[in-house]
N, C-alpha and C positions, 0 to 999 in steps of 0.2 A: 451461690452454694456455700454452706458453712460446714467445715470439718467438725463432726460431732465430738471427736476426741480432744481437739485443741481449741475449738471455738473460733478458729481463724476463718476469715472470709477468703475463699479461694477462687472466687468468680473470675478474677483476672489472671490466674496462674497459668492457664493453658490456652488463652485466647488474646490476640491483639488484632485489631482490624487491619487487613491488608491494604496497603496503599503504596504506589510507586515512589512517593517522596522518601520512603524508608531507604531506598537504594542510594539516594544522594546523602542522606544522613550517615550511612555506613561508609560510603566512599570518602566523605570528608574526614571521618575518623581513622580509616585504615589506609587511605591513599592520599592524604592531605597534600603532599608535595608533588604528586604526579601530575603531569599535564592533562587537564580535562578538555580544554578547548583550544583549537587552533583556528584563527580567522585572519589570514594574511599575516601581518606582523604581530597581531595580538595573541598572547599566550596567557591562559588562565589555568591555575592549579585547581584541584578539587576543593581546597580550603577557600579559595577566592570565589569559585562558582557557588559553593554552598552559601557563603555570606551574601553574595549578590542576590540569590534566589530568596533567601529569608528577608532581605531588605526590600526586594520587589514586593513581597507580601505586605511588608510594613507600609510601603508607598501606596499600595492598593487600598489598604485599610484607611490610610490617611485621606484618600480621595472618596471615602464613603462606601467602598465596596464591602458588602456584608456577606455572610455565609449564604451560599446558594445563588448569589448574583452571577451573571454571565459576563465574562471579559473576553472580548474579541481581539485577535492579533492578526495584523496584516503585515506579513514579513516573509522574506525569502529564508533560505536555510542559513540563518544568522544567529549570533549569540542571543539576540532578543527572543527569538522563537524557542530556542533551546531552554533558556531561563524560564520562559513562561510555562513550560511543561512541568516545572516544579513550583515556581513562585505563585502562580495562580492557585495551585492546589494547596500550598501552604496557607494561603489566605482564606481557604474554605470556599473558594469560588469555583465556577465552572468555566473551563477553557473552551473557547470557540475559535478554532484555527480557520483562517480565511484563505481561499484559493486566490493567489495573486494575479491569476490570468483571467479572472472574471471581470465583467464590465461593472461600472458603478451601479447600474440598475440591479444587476444580479446580486451584488454585495449588499445593496440596500435591503433587498428582500430578506437575506440571511440575517443581517444585523437586527432588523425589525422582528422577524419571526422568532429569533432566539431570545429576544428581550435584553440584549446586551446593553449595559449601562455605560461601558467604557470600551474604547478601541485604541489599542497601542499600535504604532506603525513604524516601520523602517523609513529612513529619510527619502528613499527613492519612490515611496508610495504616498507622499504627502497629498498631492492633488487628488489621487484616487480615494484616499481616506476622507477628504473633505467632501468630494462629490457624492460619496456613498452615504454620508450622514447628514447632508445639508437640509434634507426635508424631514429629518427625524427629531422628535422632541426628546430631551432627556438623555441624549447620548453624547458623552464627552470624548474628544479625541486627544491623545497625548503623543506628541512627537518625540524624537530621540533626545533633543536637548533637555526638554522638560522632564522626560523620563529619567535621564541620568541624574539630573539635579534632585528629583524627588527620591530616587532610590538611594542616592548618597546621603541624603539628610534623614532618611527613615531609620528607625530601629528595627532589628530583626523581629520577626513576628510569625506566629503560626497558630492555626486553629486545628485542634486534634480531630481526627476522623473518627466519628462515632459509629457510622454505618458503612461498612466496606462495599455495600451495594447501592450506595447513594450516587446520584448523578455527579459525574466528575468532568465530562467533556461532551461537547456536541460536535459531531462530524457530519457535514452536509454532503449528500450524494450528488452525483454529477448533474442530475436534473435534465437528462437528455430527452425525457418524455413529459416534461412539465416542470413545475417548481421543485427544487431539490428538497429532500426530506432530511430532517435533523435526526441523526442516529445517536441514541443516548448510550454513552459509555459509563461504566462504573469502576470504582477503585479496584475491586477484586479482579475484574477481568483484565485491567491494564497490568496489574502486578503479575498475574499468572501468565499472561501472554509474554511479558518480558522474560520471565523465567524460562518459558518454552524456547524463546530465541537464544537465550544463553546456552541452554542445553544442546539444542540441535546444531548450533554453529560453534560449539566448544569455545565460547568467548572467555578470554583471560585478560589480565591487566595489559598484556602486550598488544591487544587488538587496537589497530588504528583505522577508524571507520570513516570513510568518505561519504559525505551527504549528497549523493547523486539522486536519491529518492526524495521527493518533496516532503518535508517534515509536516506540512499541513495535511497530507494525505494519510488518513487513518492513523494520525499521530505517528507518522513515520514507521508504521508496522511495529510499534512499541520499542524501536531501537533507541530513542532518546533515553529510555529507562534501562534497557538491556545493557547498552554499552556502559552506562553509568554504574550499573549494578556490579560490574567487575573492575571498575576503575580504569576503563579504557579511554582512548583519546577520540574526541569528536573533531573531525576536520570539516569546517563549514565551507559550503560552496553555493554561491548565489545563483549561478547560471550553469546549466549542464551543457558545456560545449567541449568537444574532444580536445581542442587546443588548450583548454584550461585543465581538463581532467588528467590527461597523461602526465604533464609536468608535476602536478600535485601527487599523483601516485608514486612517481619516482622520488620527488624531493622529500615527501613526508613518510615514505616507506609504508604506504597504505596496504593494509592486509585484508580489508573487506569493504564491500559496497553492495547496495541493493538497486535494482532498476527494472523497468519494464523492458520487454524484448526490443522495442524500437530504439530505446536508449542504448542497449547493448549492441545493436546493429551499427549504430553510428560510431560507437567506441571501437568496435572491431575493425570497421572500415578505415579508421585513422590510426590503428595500433602500430607501434614499432614492431620490428621483426620478432622480438621476444622480450619478456620482462627481465630486467636486471634485479637481482636481489630477492627472488622468490615469487611464488604464485599468489594470486589474489582470490579469496573466497567471495563468490558472488551469489546473491539470492535474487532470483528472477520471479516476477509475478505480474499480474494485471492482464495477461493474455498468454495463451500457450506458446512457448518458444518452439520453433521448428527444430527437428533433428539436425538440419544443416547448420543453424546458428549455434547449437550446442557443440558441434564438432569444431567450428571455427573458434569458439571461445576456448576450448581445451588447447588448441594449438598455440594460442598466444599467451597462455598462462592463467586463464580464468577458470577456476573450478566452480562450476555452476550447480546450484541446487534449485529445483523448481518448487515454488510455493503456490498455494491456491487459497483464496479467501475473498471476502467481501468487506466493504465498509461496515456492514452489520455484524461482522465477526472479528472486529479489532484487527483486521488485516488477515494474515495467514492462519487459516484453520487447518490446513493440510500441508504436508511436506513429502516430497518424493525421497523418502528415507532410503539411502543407498545401502544395499546389501554387499558385504565384502566379496562374496563369490561372483558378483556381477563384474568385478574388475578384470576377470580372466576372459570375459566375452569379447568378441570382435568389436572394433570401434563403432561400427554402424549399429550394432545391437545395443551397445551401451547408450548411444545417443537416443535411440528409440525409447529405451527404458527411462532415461532422464527426462524425456518430454512428458511423461505421465504426471498427473497431479498428485498421486501418492496416497498416503494414509493420514489419519488424524494426528495432529501434533501432540506433544506430551501432555498437555492440559485439556485437550478437547475430548468430547465424547465421540464415539464411533460415528462415522458418516453413514448415511443411508442413501440408496438410490431407489426411488419409488416409481411405480407405474401410475397410470391415470387413476386407478382406484385406491392409491395410497399403500399398495403392497410392495414389499421388497422384491426387486428383480433378482434373478439368479446370477451367481458370480461366474458368468460364462464369457465375459469379454465381448459380448455381442448384443445383449438385450439392453436397449436404451431406456433410461428413466430420468427423473429429475432429482438432482442432488438436494438432500435435506440435512440440516444441521441443528444441533442444540448443545447446551453446555455452558461451562464457566466463562467462555469468551464469546458469548452471543449477547447482542445489545439488550438493553432494558426494553426497547421499543422505539417507535418514532415519536419525536417530541411533538406534543400537541396534535397528534394524529392517531387516535386509537383505532379508527376504522382501517387505516393502512397497516397498523400493527396486526390486527386480527386477520386481515387478508394475507399477510406475509407468513403468519404462523397459525394456521387454522386449527391445528391439533397439537400445539406445543413443539412442533418441528418447523424451523425456518425453511421455507421454500426458496431456493436460491435463484431459480430461473435458468439454471445451467443444466444441460442434458449430458449424460455420460453413461459409461458402463463400468461395472466392477469386474476386474480380472479374477481368475481363480485364487491368486495370492492375496486378494483383498485390496489391491491398488486401484484407485480411481483413475479413469482416463476420460477427459471431457470430449464430447463429440461436437457440442455447439451450445450457444445460448439458445434458449427456447425461442426467442424472437428472431434469431438469425438462421435457424434451420431452414433449408430451402426444400420445398416440396414440389417436385417436378414430375408430372404424370403419375402421381401417387407414390413416387419413390422419394425417400429422404436423402438429401445430399448434405453432408457436413461441410460447412465453409472452412472449418479448421483443416480437414483432410485435403481439400483442394489447395488451400494456402500452403500447406506443407509440401505438396507436390510441386507447386510453382517455385517455392523457395529452394528446392533442390537443384534448380537450374543454375549453372555457374554465373550467369549474367544478372540474376535477380538479387536485389538487396533486401526487399521486403514486398509482401503482397497482402491484399485484402480482397475477400470475395463476399458478394452480397447477392440477394435474390432480386430478379427483375420480373415484373409482371409479363406474362406471356399468354396470348389468347388460346393457344392450343394446349400447352403444358401446365398452365397455371402460374408457374415460376420457372425461370432459368437462371443459372449462375452467371454473374458478370464479375470480372476481376479487374482490380486496380493494382498496377505493378510499378515499383520504383526500381530502376536498374542501377547496378553498381557504377560508380564513376568510371567513365571511359569504356564501359562494356556496351555491347550492341546485341540486340536480339529482336526479331520481328514478332509480332503478335501471333502469327500463324506458327512460328517455331515454338513459341511458348505453349500454344494449344496442343501441338503435337507432343510436346514433352509431357503434358498432363495425361493425354490419351495413352501414352506408352506406360503409364504407371497406375492409372485408375480406369474404371469402366468408362466407356466413351460418353455415356450420357452425363457424366459428372464434369466433363471438360467445359469450361466457360465458353459461351457463344461469343462474347465480346471481351476484349481486354483493352484497357486504357492505360497508357504509360504516363507517369508523372509523379509528383510528390503526393504524399498521403496526409490528410488533415489529422492532427493529434490533439488529445486532451492534455491538460497540465501535467498529468502523471505519465504521459507517453503512450497512452492507449490510442489506437486508431479510431477515429470517429466514424463508425459504420453507419450511424444514422445519417450523417452528412453525405456519405457515399451512396447510400440507398436512395436518398432524395435526388441526388444528381443522376443516378442511373435510371430512375423512373421519371426524369424530366421535371423534378420539383426544384 
């Protein structure tokens, strides 16, 4: 555009492409001397982190990485993975974060499918990196010693972002029903999602964020960029074990962390009587937390906010936004409200719950439909899979596969995954509802419920339960506990006691449990 009066070209006056690397640029300018990263004895300021990320980009360029090339990273929650959330983008490349708990064969598929030219890895994953790439042509792996040398020798480098909706990262789904799909993230979505997390959690330079959530999962729900945006401190954590987490919370004065419910359960079970030095803000997602878990968290000093989203939505698309008047309600009612999935986050479009014909269900808290999403923080699509993209969003709204209801106040509450709903004698049984009933028993640490084939009823619920350390309860006692709270037909016919299989992000592997329950 040209201003007719002055003749000046004003095209760039009111627009600059949104990209999360801008947060690090600002942090280095405004918070240069503040601590950006803590990793054991290592301390990095924002000036140092900024320099390292720009030089990482220079090193990548020196290795022949060009704009649009994919760079895979196999690392725990370490400085390497945090730096790559900026350095790879500075290089104009596409970040592919790899799940460190996958097998070499699974990783090989992701590296090959993504077309990654380069794989960076932490020292403990050297053998896995080699095994994952040994049969692939044109993939170079770079270990820690070579990486540090190349980075130190490189000059700072950056490629300007011309299109904020360009491909920025590939995040691969869990692949529980086949090969994982590559979810395409764009700069605009990452930038806006980070701002949403800043706003909802009131992040300031004082935030000390502990990396209990895998950074490779949905790019850490955008917290690598959100914490950086305010000049906060990242505390790296390679393994989520209560014996490591609690000392770090105390020693580093941690103020926030994110986790799946199963991770919170383990932390609560090993918690000290109370936290010294203040409360910790906790974001929970990945599965609905039970009201019992939320009450336990409140008592030890964890202030929990429930989030809901998918890999396809840059992580949290919804938040259980707390209304001040709810704080006057009884504790049990507060826990029930906190367990709801909530409303759209600050940058998301309104959520919809649709019936089988694609119509909005009434806001009555009873009518079940499928949750549908769209907006600034929804993926570009599935990489190299247009058919799956069309199937997931047939009318411009992403079908999540989650079933829920909308309450009169507009808050979403999930009832189940579409694939997990149990249909018994024509009646729908919500596995989430039965799990919450089991979790309210004082002896239960966590529970999962799946459907089992039944000749008479079609399906019947079966429960898998982990008891608290030292606690005792019979399966019949647990069944009676459920029957006292729910309709009798919802009580599980069988209950198996023991440990529950988990994904890398702490989700319970219901596919594994269902196969076990059905003799698979």
